[in-house]
N, C-alpha and C positions, 0 to 999 in steps of 0.2 A: 218709154214716154216720148211723145211727139208733140210739136207745137206748130200750129197752122195760123198764118196771118190772112185775114179776110177784110174786105171793104164792103159794107152794106149801108146804103143810104148815106153815102159820103162819110161814114164813120168807120173807124178802125176797130177790128175785133181780133182777139187771139183765142184760139181753141187749144186746150191741152188735152191730148188723147192718149189712152192706153189701148192699143189695138183699135177697135171700132167704137169704144166707149169714150164719151166726152167726160173728162174729169173736172175741168174748170173752164169758164168763159170769162174773158176780160174785155171790157169796153174802155179803151184809152187807159189801160193799166189799172182800171177799177174792176174788181170782181163783181159779177152780176149773177142773180139766181136763175135757175132753169129747171125744167121738169122733164122727166123721161116718160113719154106717153106709151111707148112700146119699144120692142127690140130695135136698137140702132136708130131711134127717132127721139129728138130732143127739141123742146120748145122754150122760148123766152119772149118777153114783151119788149117792143121797141116803138116808141111814139104811138101808143094805143093800138099797135098792131101786134099780132102773134106771129113770131118768126119760128118756122120749123126747119130743122136740119136732119137730113137722113144720111147717116154715115155708113150705109151698107157697102158703098163702093169707094170708101176712102183709101183703101189699099191701092186702087187703080188711079188715085188722085182725082176722084170725082166726088162731088158733094151735091146732093139734091136740096134745093131751096124751096120752102113753102111759105106763103103769106096768108094768114087767116085760113089755114088748113087747105089752101089751094096750091097745087104745084105751079111754080113759076118758071124755073129753069134748073139745069144741071150745071154747076160751076166746075171749072177746071182749076184745080188747086195749084198754087205755086210749089216749088220744091219744099219738101218737108224737112223741118229742123228737128233733130233729136236733142231733147233737153238732157243735160247732164245732171244726174242726181247729186245732191249735196253730200259732200264727204264729211263724215264725223272724224273724231280724233282717231278712232280705230282705222278708218280708211287712210288717213294721212300717215299713220304709223306704218301701215302695210306698204304704202307707196314709198315711204322713206327707206324701209327695209329692202325693198326691191332695188331701189337706186343704189343703196350701199353694197348690195351683192354684186352689182355690175363691176366687172373686172376693170373697165376703163376708169370708173370713179375711184376704185381702190388705188390704181396706178397713179392717178393725178393727185390723190390725197397723200400718198407716200412720197411722191416727188416734191410736192409742196412742203411737206414736213422736213424732207432732207435739205432743201434749199434754205428753209428758215433755220434749221439747226446749225448747219455749217456757217451761215451768215452770222448767227449769234456767237459762235465760237471764234470766227475769223472776221472776214468781210464779205459783203454781198458779191463783189467781183470774184473773190476766191471761191465762193460757193458755186457760182456759175461755171467757173473753170473746172472745178472738181466734178460737178454733175456731168458736164460735157465729156470729160475723160471716162467717167464710169459708164455712161450710156454707150459711147463708142466701143468700149471694151466688151460690154455685154452684147452689143449688136454683133460683134464678131462671133460670139458663141451661137447666137440665133441663126446667123447666116450659115454656119457650119451644120447646125441641126437641120436646117432646110435643105442643105445640099444632100444630106443622107436621107431625106424624106421623113424626118422626124417632126411631128406636129408640135408646135410651140404655143404657149400661152402669152408670150411676150416678156418684157423686161419690167422688173419690180425694183425700185430703189428703196433701200432700207436705211432709215436715218442712223448715222453714226456707225454703220456696219459696212455699207457698200451697195452693191447691186446684185441682182440674181436673174439669170435667164431661165425661165421655167418651161419645161417641155411636157407634153401629154403622153409621149411614148418613151419606152426604155431603149437604151442602146443595146446592140446585139454583138458587137465585136470590140476588142481592145483598141483596134485602130480608130474606130469612131470616137472612143474616149480620148485618145491622144489628140486627134485633129480638133475636136470640139474644145478641148481644154486649151490648146495652143492658139486657136484662132482669136480668142479674146486678147491675149497679150500681143498677138501679131497685128491686130487692128490698132491696138494701143501704140505699137511701134510706128505704124503709119502716121498716127496723130502726132507723135513726137517729131518725126522727120519733117512733117508738114509745118509744125511749129517752128523748127529751126529755119526752114526755107522762108517762111513769112517774116521771121525776125530779121533776117538779113535783107529781105526785100523792102521792109517798112521801117526797120530800126525801132520797132515798138517792143519794149521788154515784156509786154503781156504775152506775146507769142512765145518768147523764150521761157516764160513761166509755165505756159501750157506744156511745152516740150519736156521740161524738167519734171513737172508734176506727173505727167503721164508716164514718163520713164520710171519714176520712183514707185508709183502705184502698181504698175505692171510688173516691175521687178520684184516687189513684195509678193505679188500673186504667183510668181514663178518659184518661190521658195519650195523646196521638196518636202512639203508638209501637207498632209490631208487636213481639211478638204480644199485647200488652195489648188489652183490649176497645176502648179508644178508637182504637187503631191499626186494628182491623178495621172500625170505622165509617168512619174516614178513607179506608181502602183501598176500601171498597165504593162510597163516594160519588165519589172521585176517578177510579177505574178505570171508573166508569159514564159519565164525561164523555169522556175520550180516554185511550188507554193511556199516551201520553207525559206527560199531565197527572198521571195516577195515579202513574207512576214518579217524577216530579219531587217531588210532594207527599210521598210516602212516604219518599223520600230526605231531604227536609227534616226529616221526623219523626225519622229516624235521627240526623241531626246534632243536633237538639234534645235527643234522649235522651242523646247523648254529652256534651253541655254539662251536663245535669242530673247525670249520673254523675260528672263531674269536679268540679262545684260542691259536691255533697253527699257525695262519696266512696262512691257506691253501686256497688260492684263487681259485685253480683249483677245489676244492671240492664244491665251490659255484656254479660253472658251472654244476657239476653233480647234485647238489640239484635242480637246475632249471629244468633240464631234468626230474628228478624224480618227481618233483611237477606236471609237465605236464602229466606224466604217471598216477599219482594218480587222477588227474582231469578226464582224459579219462576213467579210470577204474570206477570211481564213476558215471559218466554220462551213462556208458553202463552197469550198475549193473543189470538192469532188463532184458536185453537180451544177457547177456554174454554167450558165447559158452563153457566156461571153466567149467568142472565138479568140484564142490567144494570138499574139504576134509571132510571126516566124523570125528567124535570125536576121533576115534582111529588114523586116519591119522594126525589130528592136533597135538595130543600128541606125536606121533612118530616123526613127523617132528621137533617139538621143541626139543626133546631129541637128535636127530641127529645133529641139529644145535649146541646145547650146547656142545656135545662131540667134534665136530670139533674145536670149539672155544677153549675148554679146552686143546686140543692137541697142538695147536699153542702156547697158553700161557705157557704150560709146557716146550716147547722147548726154549722159550725166558727166562723163569725163570732158566733153567738149566745153562745158560751162564750169569746170572745176576751178579754173583760175579767174572766174568773173569777179569784178569788184562788187557786184551785187551779192550781198550775203545770202539772200534767199536762193539765188541761182546756184551758188556754190555749196549750199548746205547738203543737198542729197549725196554728193560725192564724198563730203566729209563724213557723213553717216556711214556710207559704204566702206570707206577706207578704215574706219575705226573698228 
């Protein structure tokens, strides 16, 4: 459908065309009647005169004008406007579905739900701090994936669960698994250290809060429990030794996680442990035809050292505020020491 604006005898006309066929003619927004005399030729009356329009060359933006069946001139048409068809409920539903399928819309919706949920549980300021820590942590995973040439879909924030860095490709080596897993807590450690520096530079406790919160979240993620980051590091090291060693160590990690869940009443951690146990089972069943290149002795030792350094860094940040008069700042170290 196309719409053409014309001026004839100082009056405004609008033609609605489908190809070379005139569908409607409007005179100052009022529809007027017309006749089709022959192919691509249409007539209507204006002030006791018969106006004829030949649309044969309308594609080339030419329109032939006739008055009382006599050719007068060929008009050069202005740019053609394409009219948009009216969308019914079905069209609107289809458009809404396409928008919902957009990854960006899903990410924004999940992020908004996360902020709202944490703000409802705690405060809006705390929610923003928590989201910032989660995003930086997941960004570390994304950067590591990009370093190895792994395509990523980005970061998804999951309300009351945390965040997730989603990739399009699979890893091919245990070393990639170690680096990708540790880069999240490593970026979190940078956040913690920066929070300490800004706290002493500005004496604003909100920066100390960011430092402690980031340290606590990342230290939790470093627990040697699948599917947490620490569990992936443990799995990559232990399964690179011998498959039965990997199975034994990972099962010990599950038992350790169950003990923590029982001690602190962390019911959500039980769900994580269930997912991690499934991962261990699949890893064990596929041990003979795994496509993952194992770590050598040097890689195993180096991975263990990196893991220990990142853990020590977060513990150091928490210990730094252990004697703080602010109960919130000293709370993470009290939890750890218990």
